[in-house]
DSSP file (Angstrom, degrees, kcal/mol; ACC not computed):
  #  RESIDUE AA STRUCTURE BP1 BP2  ACC     N-H-->O    O-->H-N    N-H-->O    O-->H-N    TCO  KAPPA ALPHA  PHI   PSI    X-CA   Y-CA   Z-CA
    1    1 A X              0   0    0      0, 0.0     2,-0.3     0, 0.0     0, 0.0   0.000 360.0 360.0 360.0 127.5  -58.8  198.1   70.1
    2    2 A X        -     0   0    0      1,-0.0     2,-0.5     0, 0.0     0, 0.0  -0.623 360.0-144.0 -86.2 141.7  -55.8  197.7   67.8
    3    3 A X        -     0   0    0     -2,-0.3     2,-0.1     2,-0.0    -1,-0.0  -0.884  15.5-139.4-100.2 134.7  -56.1  197.7   64.0
    4    4 A X    >>  -     0   0    0     -2,-0.5     4,-1.1     1,-0.1     3,-0.8  -0.487  25.7-107.1 -88.4 168.6  -53.9  195.3   62.1
    5    5 A X  T 34 S+     0   0    0      1,-0.3    -1,-0.1     2,-0.2    -2,-0.0   0.738 116.0  63.6 -70.5 -22.1  -52.3  196.4   58.9
    6    6 A X  T 34 S+     0   0    0      1,-0.2    -1,-0.3    22,-0.0    -3,-0.0   0.853 107.8  42.9 -68.3 -32.1  -54.5  194.2   56.8
    7    7 A X  T <4 S+     0   0    0     -3,-0.8    -1,-0.2     2,-0.1    -2,-0.2   0.692  96.7  96.3 -83.7 -20.0  -57.5  196.3   57.9
    8    8 A X  S  < S-     0   0    0     -4,-1.1     2,-0.1     1,-0.1    21,-0.1  -0.411  80.5-113.8 -73.6 145.9  -55.7  199.6   57.5
    9    9 A X        -     0   0    0     19,-0.1     2,-0.3    -2,-0.1    -1,-0.1  -0.450  29.7-117.1 -75.0 151.9  -56.2  201.5   54.3
   10   10 A X        -     0   0    0     65,-0.2    50,-2.0    -2,-0.1     2,-0.3  -0.680  29.3-166.0 -91.8 146.4  -53.2  201.9   52.0
   11   11 A X  E     -AB  27  59A   0     16,-2.8    16,-2.2    -2,-0.3     2,-0.5  -0.884  21.6-118.1-126.2 156.3  -51.8  205.3   51.2
   12   12 A X  E     -AB  26  58A   0     46,-3.4    45,-2.8    -2,-0.3    46,-1.2  -0.842  35.4-177.1 -94.8 134.0  -49.4  206.6   48.5
   13   13 A X  E     -AB  25  56A   0     12,-3.0    12,-2.5    -2,-0.5     2,-0.6  -0.950  24.5-140.1-128.9 148.0  -46.2  208.1   49.9
   14   14 A X  E     -AB  24  55A   0     41,-2.9    41,-2.4    -2,-0.3     2,-0.5  -0.960  21.5-164.4-105.5 120.7  -43.2  209.8   48.2
   15   15 A X  E     -AB  23  54A   0      8,-3.1     8,-2.0    -2,-0.6     2,-0.4  -0.919   5.2-169.9-107.8 124.7  -40.0  208.7   49.9
   16   16 A X  E     +AB  22  53A   0     37,-2.7    37,-2.7    -2,-0.5     2,-0.3  -0.948   7.6 177.6-118.9 135.6  -36.9  210.8   49.2
   17   17 A X  E  >  -A   21   0A   0      4,-2.3     4,-2.5    -2,-0.4    35,-0.1  -0.992  33.7-128.2-133.7 141.1  -33.3  209.8   50.2
   18   18 A X  T  4 S+     0   0    0     33,-0.4    -1,-0.1    -2,-0.3     4,-0.1   0.831 108.6  35.2 -60.4 -33.5  -30.2  211.9   49.4
   19   19 A X  T  4 S+     0   0    0      2,-0.1    -1,-0.2     1,-0.1    -3,-0.0   0.878 127.4  33.6 -85.2 -40.9  -28.4  208.9   47.8
   20   20 A X  T  4 S-     0   0    0      1,-0.3     2,-0.2     3,-0.0    -2,-0.2   0.632  95.9-141.3 -96.7 -16.2  -31.2  207.0   46.2
   21   21 A X  E  <  -A   17   0A   0     -4,-2.5    -4,-2.3     2,-0.0     2,-0.3  -0.588  43.5 -29.4  90.3-153.8  -33.5  209.9   45.1
   22   22 A X  E     +A   16   0A   0     -6,-0.2     2,-0.3    -2,-0.2    -6,-0.2  -0.774  51.3 177.7-108.2 148.5  -37.3  209.8   45.2
   23   23 A X  E     -A   15   0A   0     -8,-2.0    -8,-3.1    -2,-0.3     2,-0.6  -0.980  22.8-139.2-147.8 134.4  -39.7  206.9   44.9
   24   24 A X  E     +A   14   0A   0     -2,-0.3     2,-0.3   -10,-0.2   -10,-0.2  -0.867  36.9 162.8 -96.7 124.0  -43.5  206.7   45.1
   25   25 A X  E     -A   13   0A   0    -12,-2.5   -12,-3.0    -2,-0.6     2,-0.4  -0.812  33.7-118.1-133.2 170.5  -44.7  203.7   47.1
   26   26 A X  E     +A   12   0A   0     -2,-0.3     2,-0.3   -14,-0.2   -14,-0.2  -0.883  41.3 142.3-112.6 147.1  -47.8  202.4   48.8
   27   27 A X  E     -A   11   0A   0    -16,-2.2   -16,-2.8    -2,-0.4    33,-0.1  -0.980  56.7-111.9-170.8 167.1  -48.0  201.6   52.5
   28   28 A X  S    S-     0   0    0     -2,-0.3     2,-0.3   -18,-0.2   -19,-0.1   0.803  98.8  -6.8 -79.1 -30.5  -50.2  201.7   55.6
   29   29 A X  S  > S-     0   0    0    -18,-0.1     4,-1.8    -3,-0.1     5,-0.1  -0.861  87.1 -80.8-150.7-175.4  -48.0  204.3   57.3
   30   30 A X  H  > S+     0   0    0     -2,-0.3     4,-2.2     1,-0.2     5,-0.2   0.866 124.1  54.4 -65.2 -36.6  -44.7  206.1   56.9
   31   31 A X  H  > S+     0   0    0      1,-0.2     4,-2.2     2,-0.2    -1,-0.2   0.911 108.1  49.3 -65.1 -41.3  -42.6  203.2   58.2
   32   32 A X  H  > S+     0   0    0      1,-0.2     4,-2.5     2,-0.2    -1,-0.2   0.879 109.3  53.4 -63.2 -36.7  -44.2  200.8   55.7
   33   33 A X  H  X S+     0   0    0     -4,-1.8     4,-2.3     2,-0.2    -2,-0.2   0.912 108.6  48.3 -65.1 -42.0  -43.4  203.3   52.9
   34   34 A X  H  X S+     0   0    0     -4,-2.2     4,-2.3     2,-0.2    -1,-0.2   0.896 112.2  50.0 -64.7 -39.5  -39.8  203.5   54.0
   35   35 A X  H  X S+     0   0    0     -4,-2.2     4,-2.1     2,-0.2    -2,-0.2   0.912 110.8  49.0 -64.7 -42.5  -39.6  199.7   54.0
   36   36 A X  H  X S+     0   0    0     -4,-2.5     4,-1.9     1,-0.2    -2,-0.2   0.899 112.4  47.8 -65.2 -40.1  -41.2  199.5   50.6
   37   37 A X  H  X S+     0   0    0     -4,-2.3     4,-2.4     2,-0.2    -1,-0.2   0.889 109.5  53.5 -66.9 -38.6  -38.8  202.0   49.1
   38   38 A X  H  X>S+     0   0    0     -4,-2.3     5,-2.6     1,-0.2     4,-0.7   0.883 107.5  51.1 -64.1 -37.8  -35.8  200.2   50.7
   39   39 A X  H ><5S+     0   0    0     -4,-2.1     3,-0.7     3,-0.2    -1,-0.2   0.918 110.7  49.2 -63.3 -42.2  -36.9  197.0   49.1
   40   40 A X  H 3<5S+     0   0    0     -4,-1.9    -2,-0.2     1,-0.2    -1,-0.2   0.893 115.4  43.0 -63.1 -40.1  -37.0  198.8   45.7
   41   41 A X  H 3<5S-     0   0    0     -4,-2.4    -1,-0.2    -5,-0.1    -2,-0.2   0.502 109.0-124.2 -84.1  -4.2  -33.6  200.3   46.3
   42   42 A X  T <<5 +     0   0    0     -4,-0.7     2,-0.3    -3,-0.7    -3,-0.2   0.919  68.6 127.8  58.8  46.8  -32.1  197.0   47.6
   43   43 A X      < -     0   0    0     -5,-2.6     2,-0.5    -6,-0.1    -1,-0.2  -0.871  70.0 -98.2-126.9 160.5  -31.0  198.7   50.8
   44   44 A X    >>  -     0   0    0     -2,-0.3     4,-1.2     1,-0.2     3,-0.8  -0.692  27.5-147.4 -79.2 126.3  -31.5  197.9   54.5
   45   45 A X  H 3> S+     0   0    0     -2,-0.5     4,-1.6     1,-0.2    -1,-0.2   0.801  93.6  63.3 -68.4 -26.8  -34.4  200.0   55.7
   46   46 A X  H 34 S+     0   0    0      1,-0.2     4,-0.3     2,-0.2    -1,-0.2   0.842 106.1  44.9 -65.2 -31.7  -32.8  200.3   59.2
   47   47 A X  H <4 S+     0   0    0     -3,-0.8    -1,-0.2     1,-0.2    -2,-0.2   0.761 120.7  36.7 -85.5 -24.9  -29.8  202.1   57.8
   48   48 A X  H >X S+     0   0    0     -4,-1.2     3,-0.9     1,-0.1     4,-0.8   0.565  90.9  89.1-103.0  -8.7  -31.6  204.6   55.5
   49   49 A X  G >< S+     0   0    0     -4,-1.6     3,-0.6     1,-0.3    -1,-0.1   0.845  85.1  54.4 -61.7 -35.6  -34.7  205.3   57.6
   50   50 A X  G 34 S+     0   0    0     -4,-0.3    -1,-0.3     1,-0.2    -2,-0.1   0.766 110.6  46.0 -70.3 -25.0  -33.1  208.3   59.4
   51   51 A X  G <4 S+     0   0    0     -3,-0.9   -33,-0.4    -4,-0.1    -1,-0.2   0.516  91.8 104.5 -94.1  -6.5  -32.2  210.1   56.2
   52   52 A X    <<  -     0   0    0     -4,-0.8     2,-0.5    -3,-0.6   -35,-0.2  -0.525  55.6-153.7 -82.8 141.6  -35.5  209.6   54.4
   53   53 A X  E     -B   16   0A   0    -37,-2.7   -37,-2.7    -2,-0.2     2,-0.5  -0.970  15.9-161.9-108.4 125.3  -38.1  212.3   53.9
   54   54 A X  E     -B   15   0A   0     -2,-0.5     2,-0.4   -39,-0.2   -39,-0.2  -0.929   8.2-173.3-116.0 128.7  -41.6  210.9   53.6
   55   55 A X  E     -B   14   0A   0    -41,-2.4   -41,-2.9    -2,-0.5     2,-0.5  -0.981  22.2-132.7-121.9 128.9  -44.5  212.9   52.1
   56   56 A X  E     +B   13   0A   0     -2,-0.4   -43,-0.2   -43,-0.2     3,-0.1  -0.698  23.4 180.0 -81.8 123.7  -48.1  211.5   52.2
   57   57 A X  E     -     0   0A   0    -45,-2.8     2,-0.3    -2,-0.5   -44,-0.2   0.763  47.1 -86.8 -96.8 -29.8  -49.6  212.0   48.7
   58   58 A X  E     -B   12   0A   0    -46,-1.2   -46,-3.4     3,-0.0    -1,-0.4  -0.951  68.3 -20.7 150.0-168.8  -53.1  210.6   49.2
   59   59 A X  E    S-B   11   0A   0     -2,-0.3   -48,-0.3   -48,-0.3     2,-0.1  -0.326  76.5 -93.2 -69.6 153.9  -55.0  207.3   49.1
   60   60 A X        -     0   0    0    -50,-2.0    -1,-0.1     1,-0.1     2,-0.1  -0.392  44.5-110.2 -67.7 141.4  -53.5  204.5   47.2
   61   61 A X        -     0   0    0     14,-0.1    15,-1.3    -2,-0.1     2,-0.2  -0.406  30.0-110.2 -70.8 146.3  -54.7  204.2   43.6
   62   62 A X  E     -C   75   0B   0     13,-0.2    13,-0.2     1,-0.1    11,-0.1  -0.512  46.2 -97.3 -71.1 147.8  -56.9  201.3   42.6
   63   63 A X  E     -C   72   0B   0     11,-0.7     9,-1.8     9,-0.5     2,-0.4  -0.300  32.2-137.6 -68.7 151.9  -55.1  198.9   40.4
   64   64 A X  E     -C   71   0B   0      7,-0.2     7,-0.2    -3,-0.1     2,-0.2  -0.901  22.7-111.4-109.2 139.6  -55.5  199.1   36.6
   65   65 A X     >  -     0   0    0      5,-2.4     4,-1.1    -2,-0.4    16,-0.2  -0.453  15.3-141.0 -68.5 136.6  -55.9  196.0   34.5
   66   66 A X  T  4 S+     0   0    0     14,-2.3    -1,-0.1    -2,-0.2    15,-0.1   0.780  98.7  39.4 -66.7 -27.5  -53.0  195.2   32.3
   67   67 A X  T  4 S+     0   0    0     13,-0.2    -1,-0.1     3,-0.1    14,-0.1   0.922 132.0  16.3 -92.8 -51.0  -55.3  194.1   29.5
   68   68 A X  T  4 S-     0   0    0      2,-0.1    -2,-0.1    14,-0.0    -1,-0.1   0.544  89.2-132.8-105.5  -8.9  -58.3  196.5   29.4
   69   69 A X     <  +     0   0    0     -4,-1.1     2,-0.3     1,-0.2    -3,-0.1   0.699  56.2 139.9  65.3  23.9  -56.9  199.3   31.5
   70   70 A X        -     0   0    0      1,-0.0    -5,-2.4    -6,-0.0     2,-0.2  -0.672  56.1-113.4 -91.1 152.3  -60.0  199.6   33.7
   71   71 A X  E     +C   64   0B   0     -2,-0.3     2,-0.3    -7,-0.2    -7,-0.2  -0.611  46.5 162.8 -79.9 146.3  -59.7  200.3   37.5
   72   72 A X  E     +C   63   0B   0     -9,-1.8    -9,-0.5    -2,-0.2     5,-0.2  -0.972  29.7   9.4-154.6 164.4  -60.9  197.4   39.6
   73   73 A X  E    S-     0   0B   0     -2,-0.3     2,-0.2   -11,-0.1     3,-0.1   0.003  92.8 -26.1  67.1-162.3  -60.8  196.0   43.1
   74   74 A X  E >  S-     0   0B   0      1,-0.1     3,-1.7   -12,-0.1   -11,-0.7  -0.482  75.7 -86.2 -87.2 156.5  -59.5  197.5   46.4
   75   75 A X  E 3  S+C   62   0B   0      1,-0.3   -13,-0.2   -13,-0.2   -65,-0.2  -0.435 114.3  16.0 -63.0 131.1  -56.8  200.1   46.6
   76   76 A X  T 3  S+     0   0    0    -15,-1.3    -1,-0.3     1,-0.2   -14,-0.1   0.548  82.7 157.5  84.0   8.8  -53.4  198.5   46.6
   77   77 A X    <   -     0   0    0     -3,-1.7    -1,-0.2    -5,-0.2    -5,-0.1  -0.431  36.9-144.9 -67.4 140.2  -54.5  195.0   45.3
   78   78 A X        +     0   0    0     -2,-0.1    -1,-0.1   -15,-0.1    -2,-0.0   0.584  58.9 115.9 -86.4  -8.6  -51.6  193.2   43.7
   79   79 A X        -     0   0    0      1,-0.1     3,-0.0   -16,-0.0    -2,-0.0  -0.294  52.6-154.0 -64.8 144.5  -53.5  191.3   40.9
   80   80 A X  S    S+     0   0    0    -15,-0.1   -14,-2.3     1,-0.1     2,-0.3   0.734  74.6  47.7 -91.2 -24.6  -52.5  192.3   37.4
   81   81 A X  S    S-     0   0    0    -16,-0.2     2,-0.1   -15,-0.1   -16,-0.1  -0.903  82.3-118.3-120.4 146.9  -55.7  191.5   35.6
   82   82 A X     >  -     0   0    0     -2,-0.3     4,-2.1     1,-0.1     3,-0.2  -0.385  36.5-106.0 -74.1 160.7  -59.3  192.3   36.5
   83   83 A X  H  > S+     0   0    0      1,-0.2     4,-2.3     2,-0.2     5,-0.2   0.850 119.4  55.1 -59.1 -35.3  -61.7  189.4   37.1
   84   84 A X  H  > S+     0   0    0      1,-0.2     4,-2.2     2,-0.2    -1,-0.2   0.919 109.9  45.4 -64.7 -42.3  -63.4  189.8   33.8
   85   85 A X  H  > S+     0   0    0     -3,-0.2     4,-2.6     2,-0.2    -2,-0.2   0.850 110.5  54.0 -70.3 -33.9  -60.2  189.6   31.9
   86   86 A X  H  X S+     0   0    0     -4,-2.1     4,-2.0     2,-0.2    -2,-0.2   0.931 111.1  46.0 -63.2 -44.5  -59.1  186.6   33.9
   87   87 A X  H  X S+     0   0    0     -4,-2.3     4,-2.2     2,-0.2    -2,-0.2   0.891 112.7  50.9 -64.2 -39.9  -62.3  184.8   33.0
   88   88 A X  H  X S+     0   0    0     -4,-2.2     4,-2.3     2,-0.2    -2,-0.2   0.916 110.8  47.3 -65.0 -44.2  -61.9  185.8   29.3
   89   89 A X  H  X S+     0   0    0     -4,-2.6     4,-2.3     2,-0.2    -1,-0.2   0.870 110.9  52.2 -66.1 -35.5  -58.4  184.5   29.1
   90   90 A X  H  X S+     0   0    0     -4,-2.0     4,-2.4     2,-0.2    -1,-0.2   0.904 109.6  49.4 -65.5 -40.3  -59.4  181.3   30.8
   91   91 A X  H  X S+     0   0    0     -4,-2.2     4,-2.7     2,-0.2    -2,-0.2   0.907 110.8  49.8 -64.8 -41.3  -62.2  180.9   28.2
   92   92 A X  H  X S+     0   0    0     -4,-2.3     4,-2.5     2,-0.2    -2,-0.2   0.903 110.6  50.7 -61.8 -40.8  -59.7  181.6   25.4
   93   93 A X  H  X S+     0   0    0     -4,-2.3     4,-1.8     2,-0.2    -2,-0.2   0.920 112.2  46.1 -63.0 -44.7  -57.3  179.0   26.9
   94   94 A X  H  X S+     0   0    0     -4,-2.4     4,-1.9     2,-0.2    -2,-0.2   0.918 113.5  49.1 -64.8 -43.1  -60.1  176.4   27.1
   95   95 A X  H  X S+     0   0    0     -4,-2.7     4,-2.2     1,-0.2    -2,-0.2   0.897 109.3  52.0 -64.3 -40.3  -61.3  177.1   23.5
   96   96 A X  H  < S+     0   0    0     -4,-2.5     4,-0.5     1,-0.2    -1,-0.2   0.886 110.7  48.1 -63.9 -37.9  -57.8  176.9   22.1
   97   97 A X  H  < S+     0   0    0     -4,-1.8     3,-0.4    -5,-0.2    -1,-0.2   0.860 111.2  51.5 -69.5 -34.4  -57.4  173.5   23.8
   98   98 A X  H  < S+     0   0    0     -4,-1.9    -2,-0.2     1,-0.2    -1,-0.2   0.894 115.1  40.3 -69.5 -40.6  -60.7  172.3   22.4
   99   99 A X  S  < S+     0   0    0     -4,-2.2     2,-0.3    -5,-0.1    -1,-0.2   0.365  82.0 121.7 -94.0   5.2  -60.0  173.3   18.8
  100  100 A X  S    S-     0   0    0     -4,-0.5     2,-0.0    -3,-0.4    -3,-0.0  -0.540  72.7-111.3 -67.9 126.9  -56.4  172.1   18.8
  101  101 A X        -     0   0    0     -2,-0.3     2,-0.8     1,-0.1    -1,-0.1  -0.338  21.3-133.5 -65.0 138.6  -56.2  169.5   16.0
  102  102 A X        -     0   0    0     -3,-0.0     2,-0.3    -2,-0.0    -1,-0.1  -0.835  26.9-161.0 -92.3 112.3  -55.5  166.0   17.1
  103  103 A X        -     0   0    0     -2,-0.8     2,-0.2     1,-0.1     3,-0.0  -0.660  14.5-120.3 -97.2 149.1  -52.8  164.6   14.9
  104  104 A X        -     0   0    0     -2,-0.3     2,-0.6     1,-0.1    -1,-0.1  -0.512  33.7-101.4 -81.6 155.3  -52.0  161.0   14.4
  105  105 A X        -     0   0    0     -2,-0.2    -1,-0.1     1,-0.1     0, 0.0  -0.687  33.6-170.4 -77.3 118.1  -48.6  159.6   15.3
  106  106 A X        +     0   0    0     -2,-0.6    -1,-0.1     2,-0.1     2,-0.1   0.426  46.4 116.6 -93.0   1.4  -46.7  159.3   12.1
  107  107 A X        -     0   0    0      1,-0.1     2,-0.4    -3,-0.0    -2,-0.1  -0.445  65.8-126.4 -69.5 143.6  -43.8  157.4   13.5
  108  108 A X        -     0   0    0     -2,-0.1    -1,-0.1     1,-0.0    -2,-0.1  -0.756  22.4-116.8 -92.7 133.6  -43.5  153.9   12.1
  109  109 A X    >   -     0   0    0     -2,-0.4     3,-1.1     1,-0.1     4,-0.4  -0.399  21.1-124.1 -67.2 147.8  -43.3  151.0   14.5
  110  110 A X  G >  S+     0   0    0      1,-0.2     3,-0.7     2,-0.2    -1,-0.1   0.764 107.4  59.0 -67.9 -26.3  -40.0  149.1   14.5
  111  111 A X  G 3  S+     0   0    0      1,-0.2    -1,-0.2     2,-0.1    -2,-0.0   0.657  95.9  63.5 -79.3 -13.8  -41.7  145.7   13.8
  112  112 A X  G <         0   0    0     -3,-1.1    -1,-0.2     1,-0.2    -2,-0.2   0.642 360.0 360.0 -83.4 -14.0  -43.3  147.0   10.6
  113  113 A X    <         0   0    0     -3,-0.7    -1,-0.2    -4,-0.4    -2,-0.1   0.476 360.0 360.0 -78.7 360.0  -40.0  147.6    8.9
């Protein structure tokens, strides 16, 4: 039975290349890590793959929320905010819209002049 990459766990890899240096990336295997590093370096992965040294560092870190800095979700998830902070920001957005003062149009109609 084949496992697809969506089911595979993500790992952290250090990819080193003589021209580009070292980069820590996440991927399902070494080939994915080289591809991710090539995207970061804006290079074609087919041309740099033979020169790369790949070291497996461990499991991928769980993401940290940009707002509250807590870990949340699955390892390697791309979301920037945790669900609690997303709900909080949505509530702030709704409240700001609710309390925004409704101003009257102060423009004078042309027929009143």
